C-alpha positions as CSV (number, residue, x, y, z in Angstrom):
1,X,0.0,0.0,0.0
2,X,1.3,3.5,-0.9
3,X,0.5,6.3,1.5
4,X,1.0,10.0,0.8
5,X,1.4,12.2,3.9
6,X,1.0,15.7,2.5
7,X,1.2,18.9,4.5
8,X,0.9,22.7,4.3
9,X,3.2,24.3,6.9
10,X,3.9,28.0,7.5
11,X,6.9,27.8,9.8
12,X,7.9,24.2,9.8
13,X,6.0,22.8,12.8
14,X,3.4,21.0,10.7
15,X,6.1,19.7,8.4
16,X,7.9,18.1,11.3
17,X,4.6,16.6,12.5
18,X,4.0,15.1,9.0
19,X,7.5,13.7,8.9
20,X,6.9,12.1,12.3
21,X,3.6,10.5,11.1
22,X,5.5,9.3,8.0
23,X,8.1,7.6,10.2
24,X,5.4,5.9,12.3
25,X,3.5,4.7,9.3
26,X,6.7,3.4,7.7
27,X,6.9,0.8,10.5
28,X,4.0,-0.9,8.9
29,X,3.6,-2.8,5.6
30,X,3.3,0.4,3.5
31,X,5.4,2.6,1.3
32,X,5.2,6.1,2.7
33,X,5.9,9.4,1.0
34,X,6.0,12.7,3.0
35,X,5.8,15.9,0.9
36,X,4.8,19.5,1.0
37,X,1.6,20.0,-1.0
38,X,3.3,22.6,-3.1
39,X,5.8,20.0,-4.4
40,X,3.2,17.4,-5.4
41,X,2.5,17.0,-9.1
42,X,0.7,13.6,-9.1
43,X,-1.3,11.7,-6.4
44,X,-2.5,8.8,-8.6
45,X,0.1,6.3,-7.4
46,X,-1.1,6.5,-3.8
47,X,-3.7,4.3,-2.2
48,X,-4.3,6.6,0.9
49,X,-3.9,10.3,1.6
50,X,-3.0,11.7,5.1
51,X,-3.4,15.4,4.7
52,X,-2.5,18.1,7.3
53,X,-2.5,21.8,7.5
54,X,-1.5,24.5,9.9
55,X,-4.3,26.8,10.9
56,X,-3.8,30.5,10.4
57,X,-6.6,33.1,10.9
58,X,-9.0,30.2,11.6
59,X,-8.4,28.7,8.2
60,X,-6.4,26.0,6.5
61,X,-3.3,27.4,4.8
62,X,-4.0,28.5,1.2
63,X,-1.5,25.9,-0.1
64,X,-3.7,23.1,1.3
65,X,-6.9,24.7,-0.2
66,X,-5.2,24.9,-3.6
67,X,-4.0,21.3,-3.3
68,X,-7.5,20.0,-2.5
69,X,-9.0,22.0,-5.3
70,X,-6.3,20.9,-7.8
71,X,-6.6,17.2,-7.0
72,X,-10.3,17.0,-6.0
73,X,-11.2,14.4,-8.7
74,X,-8.5,12.0,-7.5
75,X,-9.0,12.7,-3.7
76,X,-12.6,11.5,-3.7
77,X,-11.5,8.1,-5.1
78,X,-9.4,6.8,-2.1
79,X,-9.4,6.9,1.7
80,X,-8.3,10.1,3.3
81,X,-7.3,11.2,6.8
82,X,-7.1,14.9,7.6
83,X,-5.5,16.8,10.5
84,X,-4.8,20.3,11.6
85,X,-2.2,21.9,13.8
86,X,-3.2,24.9,15.8
87,X,-2.3,26.8,19.0
88,X,-6.0,27.3,19.7
89,X,-6.1,23.6,20.8
90,X,-4.3,24.7,24.0
91,X,-7.5,26.4,25.3
92,X,-9.9,24.5,27.5
93,X,-12.4,24.0,24.6
94,X,-9.8,24.5,21.9
95,X,-9.9,21.0,20.4
96,X,-13.7,21.1,20.4
97,X,-13.6,24.5,18.8
98,X,-11.2,23.4,16.1
99,X,-13.2,20.3,15.3
100,X,-16.3,22.4,14.9
101,X,-14.9,25.4,13.0
102,X,-11.7,24.4,11.3
103,X,-13.1,21.5,9.2
104,X,-15.5,22.1,6.4
105,X,-17.5,18.9,6.9
106,X,-19.6,19.5,3.9
107,X,-16.5,19.6,1.7
108,X,-14.9,16.7,3.6
109,X,-18.0,14.6,3.1
110,X,-17.4,14.7,-0.6
111,X,-14.1,13.0,0.0
112,X,-13.6,9.6,1.6
113,X,-12.4,11.1,4.9
114,X,-12.2,8.4,7.5
115,X,-11.0,10.4,10.4
116,X,-10.0,14.0,11.4
117,X,-7.7,15.1,14.1
118,X,-6.5,18.3,15.9
119,X,-3.0,18.6,17.3
120,X,-1.4,21.5,19.2
121,X,1.5,23.1,17.4
122,X,4.6,25.0,18.2
123,X,4.8,28.8,18.5
124,X,8.0,30.7,18.2
125,X,7.2,34.4,18.3
126,X,10.5,35.3,16.7
127,X,9.5,33.4,13.5
128,X,5.9,34.7,13.0
129,X,5.0,38.0,11.3
130,X,3.5,41.0,13.0
131,X,0.1,40.2,11.3
132,X,0.2,36.7,12.8
133,X,1.1,38.1,16.3
134,X,-1.8,40.6,16.0
135,X,-4.2,37.9,15.0
136,X,-3.1,35.7,17.9
137,X,-3.5,38.6,20.3
138,X,-6.9,39.5,18.9
139,X,-8.1,35.9,19.5
140,X,-6.4,35.3,22.8
141,X,-9.0,34.4,25.4
142,X,-6.7,35.3,28.4
143,X,-6.8,32.0,30.2
144,X,-3.3,31.0,29.4
145,X,-0.4,33.4,30.2
146,X,0.9,34.7,26.8
147,X,4.5,33.7,27.6
148,X,3.3,30.1,27.9
149,X,2.0,30.0,24.3
150,X,5.6,30.6,23.0
151,X,6.7,27.0,23.2
152,X,6.6,23.6,21.5
153,X,3.2,22.2,22.5
154,X,3.2,19.3,20.1
155,X,2.1,16.0,21.8
156,X,4.2,13.5,20.0
157,X,2.5,10.6,21.8
158,X,-1.0,11.8,20.6
159,X,0.4,12.1,17.0
160,X,1.9,8.7,17.2
161,X,-1.3,7.2,18.5
162,X,-3.3,8.8,15.7
163,X,-0.8,7.5,13.1
164,X,-1.1,4.0,14.6
165,X,-4.9,4.3,14.5
166,X,-4.6,5.1,10.8
167,X,-2.5,1.9,10.3
168,X,-5.1,-0.1,12.2
169,X,-7.9,1.4,10.2
170,X,-6.1,0.4,7.0
171,X,-5.4,-3.1,8.4
172,X,-1.7,-2.7,8.0
173,X,0.7,-5.1,9.7
174,X,3.8,-4.0,11.6
175,X,7.1,-4.7,9.9
176,X,9.1,-5.3,13.1
């Protein structure tokens, strides 16, 4: 089975998460390719798609939207798993909020999406633009001290668990 793990990443955090998922999925009886959506020219050789996007301004990154539009006819043909990475998931109701507002379920229903997931990301204030800082400040709910947001909040165990669940869903066997 050939699996494509495709990502849209603004500052590299989502890319690293996709690479990690790819390594986990590679321990199963599958051939895994991890790639930035902007570098993908053909998705036909793959049997499964695992797509992930960072969330900025409450939206998927434009590169992911363009990828989905570009390959829509092929994406509906095969199983898909979709995840997002966002700092909002740190809030008490953040994951619930992300599941409700960051996935266009009407669009995803048109695809063969088996599961969606939300993961917290990494925030390095030195690497984000003024506009991104302003948007974060405008949407900050005040329950977490701002200095605590500027860290790596990725839960690698949760990411590994989800990747293993994908393998189980696809009935892949471990290669160890």
